[in-house]
TITORDREN-289439 format. One record per residue (C-alpha): x, y negated, z negated. Coordinates in steps of 0.25 Angstrom, whole numbers, padded with zeros to 4 digits, always signed. Layout:
<rs>
XYZ ...
</rs>
This chain:
<rs>
+0000+0000+0000 +0006-0014+0004 +0010-0024-0007 +0000-0035-0008 +0007-0048-0012 -0006-0057-0012 +0002-0068-0005 -0010-0076+0000 -0020-0074-0012 -0009-0077-0022 -0004-0090-0015 -0019-0094-0014 -0021-0092-0029 -0008-0099-0033 -0012-0111-0024 -0026-0112-0030 -0020-0113-0044 -0008-0122-0040 -0018-0131-0033 -0026-0132-0046 -0013-0135-0053 -0010-0147-0044 -0006-0159-0053 -0001-0151-0065 +0013-0154-0070 +0025-0146-0067 +0024-0131-0065 +0009-0131-0068 +0007-0136-0054 +0018-0128-0047 +0019-0114-0053 +0007-0104-0052 +0008-0098-0066 +0009-0112-0073 -0002-0117-0064 -0012-0106-0067 -0011-0109-0082 -0012-0124-0080 -0024-0123-0071 -0031-0113-0080 -0029-0122-0092 -0033-0134-0083 -0046-0128-0079 -0050-0124-0093 -0047-0138-0097 -0056-0143-0086 -0067-0134-0089 -0067-0138-0104 -0065-0153-0101 -0077-0154-0091 -0086-0150-0104 -0078-0160-0113 -0080-0172-0103 -0095-0171-0106 -0092-0172-0121 -0082-0183-0120 -0091-0192-0111 -0103-0189-0121 -0094-0194-0132 -0090-0206-0125 -0104-0210-0122 -0108-0208-0136 -0097-0217-0141 -0100-0228-0131 -0115-0228-0135 -0112-0228-0149 -0103-0240-0147 -0113-0247-0139 -0125-0246-0149 -0117-0250-0162 -0118-0265-0159 -0133-0263-0159 -0132-0257-0173 -0135-0242-0169 -0127-0229-0169 -0127-0220-0158 -0136-0209-0164 -0147-0219-0168 -0146-0225-0154 -0147-0212-0147 -0159-0208-0157 -0166-0222-0153 -0164-0218-0138 -0171-0205-0140 -0182-0211-0148 -0184-0222-0137 -0184-0211-0126 -0172-0217-0119 -0165-0205-0111 -0152-0211-0108 -0140-0202-0109 -0127-0206-0116 -0120-0208-0103 -0130-0218-0099 -0130-0225-0112 -0115-0226-0113 -0115-0232-0099 -0126-0242-0103 -0118-0246-0116 -0105-0248-0108 -0110-0255-0095 -0124-0261-0098 -0124-0266-0112 -0138-0273-0111 -0145-0261-0106 -0139-0253-0117 -0143-0263-0127 -0158-0262-0122 -0157-0247-0124 -0151-0249-0138 -0163-0258-0142 -0173-0248-0137 -0166-0237-0145 -0166-0246-0157 -0180-0249-0156 -0185-0235-0157 -0177-0232-0170 
</rs>
């Protein structure tokens, strides 16, 4: 039986990994064995951080909303409770954008929430 060297298949597999490792420093982008480890680790981090990005942005929006309602003499939790009572269905992203870019509209939303408390 002839010896199979897997020339084309192996080269294609190596090139696929090395293409993913492009931009990595040193041997991590040049040597196949190092590149495999680096790419696997990078893909794990990418999967994990796609979930963490959502958490991080939600935390940022909450901080921005809290900072914006403090001058009106309210806390974040009381503001959100007032919104729920007044049946205003704006998500945290929209509220944070209002707080940053349109202070007058945000002030109206705060007054509506405050009136229902």
